[in-house]
C-alpha positions as a Python dict, from the first residue, in 0.01 Angstrom:
ca = {
    (1, 'M'): (0, 0, 0),
    (2, 'A'): (-12, -358, -125),
    (3, 'G'): (-205, -636, 100),
    (4, 'Y'): (-441, -818, -76),
    (5, 'L'): (-690, -756, -377),
    (6, 'N'): (-960, -876, -281),
    (7, 'T'): (-1218, -738, -615),
    (8, 'K'): (-1425, -1002, -589),
    (9, 'I'): (-1770, -984, -374),
    (10, 'N'): (-1859, -1353, -358),
    (11, 'Q'): (-2226, -1193, -292),
    (12, 'V'): (-2403, -895, -236),
    (13, 'Y'): (-2740, -854, 41),
    (14, 'Y'): (-2928, -630, 113),
    (15, 'L'): (-3115, -677, 439),
    (16, 'E'): (-3384, -484, 553),
    (17, 'V'): (-3304, -373, 945),
    (18, 'D'): (-3659, -147, 1037),
    (19, 'E'): (-3885, 39, 880),
    (20, 'T'): (-3658, 283, 759),
    (21, 'H'): (-3340, 145, 698),
    (22, 'T'): (-3232, -134, 436),
    (23, 'L'): (-2846, -188, 479),
    (24, 'Y'): (-2600, -250, 182),
    (25, 'I'): (-2397, -598, 295),
    (26, 'E'): (-2080, -724, 109),
    (27, 'E'): (-1926, -1064, 138),
    (28, 'C'): (-1552, -1118, 38),
    (29, 'G'): (-1313, -1372, 67),
    (30, 'N'): (-1345, -1782, 176),
    (31, 'P'): (-1669, -1861, 301),
    (32, 'E'): (-1494, -2124, 549),
    (33, 'G'): (-1234, -1905, 626),
    (34, 'Q'): (-1225, -1682, 997),
    (35, 'P'): (-1560, -1430, 967),
    (36, 'V'): (-1425, -1092, 993),
    (37, 'L'): (-1651, -800, 1042),
    (38, 'F'): (-1551, -446, 890),
    (39, 'L'): (-1649, -133, 1067),
    (40, 'H'): (-1595, 145, 828),
    (41, 'G'): (-1530, 486, 1029),
    (42, 'G'): (-1783, 844, 979),
    (43, 'P'): (-2033, 852, 1112),
    (44, 'G'): (-2081, 870, 742),
    (45, 'G'): (-1823, 665, 587),
    (46, 'S'): (-1848, 362, 373),
    (47, 'V'): (-1716, 90, 214),
    (48, 'G'): (-1534, -34, -58),
    (49, 'E'): (-1249, -221, -230),
    (50, 'P'): (-954, -46, 49),
    (51, 'S'): (-1165, -200, 291),
    (52, 'R'): (-1062, -520, 220),
    (53, 'R'): (-696, -475, 183),
    (54, 'F'): (-651, -556, 505),
    (55, 'F'): (-741, -986, 490),
    (56, 'N'): (-614, -1281, 295),
    (57, 'P'): (-897, -1400, 123),
    (58, 'E'): (-768, -1740, 141),
    (59, 'K'): (-822, -1702, 532),
    (60, 'Y'): (-1107, -1456, 555),
    (61, 'R'): (-1461, -1434, 525),
    (62, 'I'): (-1517, -1068, 482),
    (63, 'I'): (-1775, -917, 621),
    (64, 'L'): (-1856, -504, 552),
    (65, 'F'): (-2211, -311, 535),
    (66, 'D'): (-2258, 76, 447),
    (67, 'Q'): (-2399, 196, 841),
    (68, 'R'): (-2708, 382, 825),
    (69, 'G'): (-2763, 645, 564),
    (70, 'T'): (-2494, 613, 413),
    (71, 'G'): (-2322, 470, 73),
    (72, 'Q'): (-2516, 215, -100),
    (73, 'S'): (-2773, 147, 195),
    (74, 'Q'): (-3102, 303, 150),
    (75, 'P'): (-3242, 563, 223),
    (76, 'F'): (-2930, 756, 181),
    (77, 'L'): (-2818, 1071, 403),
    (78, 'S'): (-3163, 951, 625),
    (79, 'L'): (-3126, 1044, 1039),
    (80, 'E'): (-3423, 832, 1140),
    (81, 'N'): (-3347, 625, 1382),
    (82, 'N'): (-2957, 675, 1307),
    (83, 'T'): (-2792, 683, 1620),
    (84, 'V'): (-2542, 438, 1715),
    (85, 'L'): (-2686, 230, 1884),
    (86, 'D'): (-2952, 203, 1654),
    (87, 'S'): (-2627, 10, 1443),
    (88, 'V'): (-2482, -223, 1706),
    (89, 'A'): (-2852, -314, 1677),
    (90, 'D'): (-2800, -336, 1313),
    (91, 'I'): (-2441, -576, 1392),
    (92, 'E'): (-2648, -850, 1573),
    (93, 'K'): (-2918, -866, 1318),
    (94, 'I'): (-2613, -936, 1004),
    (95, 'R'): (-2499, -1132, 1291),
    (96, 'Q'): (-2790, -1380, 1255),
    (97, 'Y'): (-2883, -1343, 879),
    (98, 'L'): (-2539, -1477, 772),
    (99, 'Q'): (-2589, -1691, 1067),
    (100, 'I'): (-2248, -1655, 1189),
    (101, 'E'): (-2186, -1778, 1580),
    (102, 'Q'): (-1883, -1550, 1632),
    (103, 'W'): (-1655, -1319, 1467),
    (104, 'Y'): (-1393, -1039, 1426),
    (105, 'V'): (-1467, -743, 1468),
    (106, 'F'): (-1218, -433, 1294),
    (107, 'G'): (-1301, -57, 1314),
    (108, 'G'): (-1130, 238, 1225),
    (109, 'S'): (-1198, 577, 1338),
    (110, 'Y'): (-1576, 611, 1479),
    (111, 'G'): (-1580, 236, 1341),
    (112, 'T'): (-1376, 168, 1702),
    (113, 'T'): (-1680, 329, 1874),
    (114, 'L'): (-1916, 115, 1779),
    (115, 'A'): (-1676, -180, 1765),
    (116, 'L'): (-1676, -77, 2081),
    (117, 'A'): (-2013, -26, 2170),
    (118, 'Y'): (-2104, -324, 1980),
    (119, 'A'): (-1805, -598, 2211),
    (120, 'I'): (-1983, -434, 2528),
    (121, 'H'): (-2391, -524, 2400),
    (122, 'Y'): (-2316, -867, 2263),
    (123, 'P'): (-1920, -973, 2395),
    (124, 'Q'): (-1996, -1331, 2410),
    (125, 'Q'): (-2032, -1299, 1998),
    (126, 'V'): (-1687, -1114, 1970),
    (127, 'Q'): (-1380, -1299, 1946),
    (128, 'H'): (-1097, -1032, 1910),
    (129, 'L'): (-1125, -661, 1815),
    (130, 'I'): (-909, -537, 1586),
    (131, 'L'): (-847, -159, 1672),
    (132, 'R'): (-748, 116, 1472),
    (133, 'G'): (-733, 496, 1608),
    (134, 'I'): (-939, 487, 1839),
    (135, 'F'): (-1230, 727, 1953),
    (136, 'L'): (-1400, 697, 2264),
    (137, 'G'): (-1671, 958, 2149),
    (138, 'R'): (-1655, 1209, 2448),
    (139, 'Q'): (-1753, 1543, 2464),
    (140, 'S'): (-1362, 1599, 2513),
    (141, 'D'): (-1231, 1404, 2174),
    (142, 'V'): (-1522, 1576, 1977),
    (143, 'D'): (-1329, 1926, 2127),
    (144, 'W'): (-1007, 1845, 2023),
    (145, 'L'): (-1154, 1782, 1696),
    (146, 'F'): (-1388, 2034, 1607),
    (147, 'Q'): (-1349, 2307, 1840),
    (148, 'E'): (-1006, 2333, 1991),
    (149, 'G'): (-672, 2104, 2038),
    (150, 'A'): (-629, 1953, 1647),
    (151, 'G'): (-601, 2345, 1506),
    (152, 'Y'): (-283, 2336, 1669),
    (153, 'F'): (-128, 2155, 1442),
    (154, 'Y'): (-280, 2312, 1149),
    (155, 'P'): (-355, 2665, 1218),
    (156, 'E'): (-431, 2801, 905),
    (157, 'E'): (-645, 2523, 744),
    (158, 'F'): (-850, 2484, 1112),
    (159, 'E'): (-900, 2871, 1065),
    (160, 'R'): (-1000, 2806, 735),
    (161, 'F'): (-1286, 2556, 921),
    (162, 'K'): (-1380, 2840, 1201),
    (163, 'N'): (-1374, 3131, 956),
    (164, 'Y'): (-1692, 3000, 751),
    (165, 'I'): (-1913, 3022, 1037),
    (166, 'P'): (-1985, 3385, 1219),
    (167, 'E'): (-1783, 3492, 1514),
    (168, 'A'): (-2114, 3525, 1703),
    (169, 'E'): (-2145, 3142, 1641),
    (170, 'Q'): (-1807, 3043, 1678),
    (171, 'V'): (-1859, 2967, 2064),
    (172, 'D'): (-1971, 2589, 1950),
    (173, 'L'): (-1850, 2528, 1518),
    (174, 'V'): (-2029, 2178, 1541),
    (175, 'T'): (-2381, 2309, 1600),
    (176, 'A'): (-2349, 2535, 1413),
    (177, 'Y'): (-2209, 2344, 1037),
    (178, 'Y'): (-2531, 2091, 1166),
    (179, 'Q'): (-2785, 2362, 1049),
    (180, 'R'): (-2578, 2464, 777),
    (181, 'M'): (-2597, 2071, 681),
    (182, 'L'): (-3022, 2107, 750),
    (183, 'D'): (-3015, 2381, 532),
    (184, 'S'): (-3378, 2384, 266),
    (185, 'D'): (-3107, 2553, 71),
    (186, 'E'): (-2869, 2281, -143),
    (187, 'S'): (-2579, 2520, -173),
    (188, 'V'): (-2572, 2599, 192),
    (189, 'R'): (-2583, 2255, 265),
    (190, 'D'): (-2324, 2150, 15),
    (191, 'E'): (-2044, 2456, 134),
    (192, 'A'): (-2085, 2383, 485),
    (193, 'C'): (-2007, 2013, 393),
    (194, 'Y'): (-1747, 2104, 140),
    (195, 'E'): (-1535, 2310, 407),
    (196, 'W'): (-1620, 2013, 685),
    (197, 'S'): (-1386, 1788, 436),
    (198, 'Q'): (-1197, 1991, 347),
    (199, 'W'): (-1031, 2036, 743),
    (200, 'E'): (-1140, 1686, 812),
    (201, 'T'): (-928, 1566, 498),
    (202, 'A'): (-641, 1841, 548),
    (203, 'I'): (-504, 1691, 887),
    (204, 'V'): (-645, 1308, 843),
    (205, 'K'): (-229, 1168, 688),
    (206, 'L'): (147, 1267, 770),
    (207, 'V'): (199, 1433, 473),
    (208, 'Q'): (-112, 1564, 258),
    (209, 'N'): (-115, 1470, -125),
    (210, 'P'): (-256, 1878, -221),
    (211, 'K'): (-534, 1688, -474),
    (212, 'D'): (-691, 1547, -237),
    (213, 'L'): (-750, 1929, -144),
    (214, 'R'): (-974, 2206, -317),
    (215, 'Q'): (-1196, 1900, -479),
    (216, 'P'): (-1643, 1952, -565),
    (217, 'V'): (-1799, 1822, -297),
    (218, 'T'): (-1875, 1421, -338),
    (219, 'K'): (-2171, 1229, -233),
    (220, 'G'): (-1905, 1137, 45),
    (221, 'D'): (-1888, 1487, 184),
    (222, 'R'): (-2205, 1520, 215),
    (223, 'S'): (-2268, 1178, 401),
    (224, 'I'): (-1968, 1257, 613),
    (225, 'G'): (-2052, 1652, 693),
    (226, 'L'): (-2409, 1558, 797),
    (227, 'L'): (-2383, 1213, 978),
    (228, 'E'): (-2107, 1326, 1209),
    (229, 'S'): (-2217, 1697, 1304),
    (230, 'H'): (-2589, 1506, 1364),
    (231, 'Y'): (-2380, 1257, 1574),
    (232, 'F'): (-2229, 1507, 1761),
    (233, 'A'): (-2420, 1748, 1835),
    (234, 'H'): (-2666, 1520, 1945),
    (235, 'K'): (-2362, 1402, 2170),
    (236, 'M'): (-2330, 1095, 2021),
    (237, 'F'): (-2668, 994, 2144),
    (238, 'W'): (-2490, 856, 2462),
    (239, 'E'): (-2706, 844, 2797),
    (240, 'E'): (-2381, 977, 2950),
    (241, 'D'): (-2027, 1171, 2808),
    (242, 'N'): (-1799, 800, 2923),
    (243, 'Y'): (-1988, 577, 2793),
    (244, 'L'): (-1738, 327, 2664),
    (245, 'L'): (-1483, 290, 2920),
    (246, 'N'): (-1803, 372, 3210),
    (247, 'R'): (-1832, 45, 3055),
    (248, 'V'): (-1508, -152, 3006),
    (249, 'D'): (-1640, -446, 3239),
    (250, 'K'): (-1758, -591, 2970),
    (251, 'L'): (-1448, -646, 2769),
    (252, 'Q'): (-1192, -805, 3006),
    (253, 'D'): (-1222, -1166, 2835),
    (254, 'I'): (-1217, -1006, 2468),
    (255, 'P'): (-921, -1015, 2293),
    (256, 'M'): (-785, -648, 2166),
    (257, 'D'): (-540, -539, 1956),
    (258, 'I'): (-485, -137, 1899),
    (259, 'V'): (-357, 57, 1613),
    (260, 'H'): (-303, 425, 1668),
    (261, 'G'): (-53, 631, 1484),
    (262, 'R'): (233, 861, 1677),
    (263, 'Y'): (126, 1157, 1489),
    (264, 'D'): (-300, 1064, 1488),
    (265, 'V'): (-381, 1426, 1467),
    (266, 'D'): (-856, 1333, 1427),
    (267, 'C'): (-790, 1117, 1749),
    (268, 'R'): (-611, 1131, 2053),
    (269, 'L'): (-351, 895, 2139),
    (270, 'S'): (-379, 909, 2497),
    (271, 'G'): (-738, 767, 2428),
    (272, 'A'): (-583, 450, 2275),
    (273, 'Y'): (-378, 463, 2624),
    (274, 'E'): (-658, 451, 2831),
    (275, 'L'): (-852, 221, 2687),
    (276, 'Q'): (-552, -11, 2663),
    (277, 'R'): (-509, 41, 3058),
    (278, 'H'): (-821, -81, 3134),
    (279, 'C'): (-860, -372, 2915),
    (280, 'P'): (-597, -666, 3043),
    (281, 'K'): (-652, -858, 2688),
    (282, 'A'): (-516, -576, 2510),
    (283, 'K'): (-222, -477, 2310),
    (284, 'L'): (-110, -129, 2187),
    (285, 'H'): (24, -132, 1877),
    (286, 'I'): (181, 284, 1825),
    (287, 'V'): (303, 303, 1502),
    (288, 'A'): (620, 554, 1503),
    (289, 'L'): (565, 743, 1198),
    (290, 'G'): (194, 674, 1184),
    (291, 'S'): (-107, 879, 1158),
    (292, 'H'): (-492, 855, 1206),
    (293, 'T'): (-581, 708, 787),
    (294, 'P'): (-487, 350, 797),
    (295, 'Y'): (-370, 371, 393),
    (296, 'D'): (6, 549, 502),
    (297, 'D'): (230, 267, 414),
    (298, 'A'): (321, 222, 847),
    (299, 'M'): (-32, 182, 984),
    (300, 'F'): (-169, -6, 687),
    (301, 'T'): (147, -275, 732),
    (302, 'Q'): (50, -307, 1090),
    (303, 'L'): (-273, -346, 1066),
    (304, 'V'): (-210, -629, 785),
    (305, 'S'): (45, -819, 986),
    (306, 'I'): (-169, -863, 1271),
    (307, 'M'): (-425, -961, 1034),
    (308, 'D'): (-224, -1257, 884),
    (309, 'K'): (-170, -1348, 1263),
    (310, 'L'): (-454, -1432, 1378),
    (311, 'A'): (-566, -1574, 1014),
}
């Protein structure tokens, strides 16, 4: 993986978005360049140096931030006022704070969910959507990943994930894990986060590096486990299951590049295909040797190529 080494952070901001949450925001690249917003996945992920590598720092004004409860935003792991639409409002506050008129929005995995939700609510502010690994946030998408679907491709790993939960609770694994993420005993919380992380790590790449597995529980494991299970146990806090596709009329005029790995087990290719069919200005790039991670060579090369062409 090469791309662009954006090691220099021009500005760091701490933006108070409500009485509870203060967001960590980075700005990199060319202050006079094309603004692009990077949205991390999860929910519960965070930004870092690899997040900046897709963008030519001479061409782009690169904005990244840690979403509510994650990374360097405060308070860490807070579930208060922590929903998709809260984050949509945060993105718009960031745009206004930075005095950006319009921008590209680049998101991966749950970042595509958030990017689409933001574009639906603020279509005039979005010049272009670049979406990798489409997750539409429907119950069927959650069930595929955590109940029945992805486990057919990784049966041994899924059996471990499933059997951590007593058989009587296995009918709803997300809720069972979420209850343990909220346990008063830190060791119970960490054990649940560890097993959740092991399952997701096992399926994210086409060829797994054994070194990525069996590591001690990390800060990132805790935020991914808690926030993903929080969102998914509450059905994404949507007012209806197919929230995004039921509102695609708002996206008709937005140019869109959709990048999805042929072998993405985490998020189904059918979701990307369905989104593209509903959006006349969308182009779907199916990466033949791609999986879910954007950092494998095939996926990374495709994403950097798109951003170079848009610069």
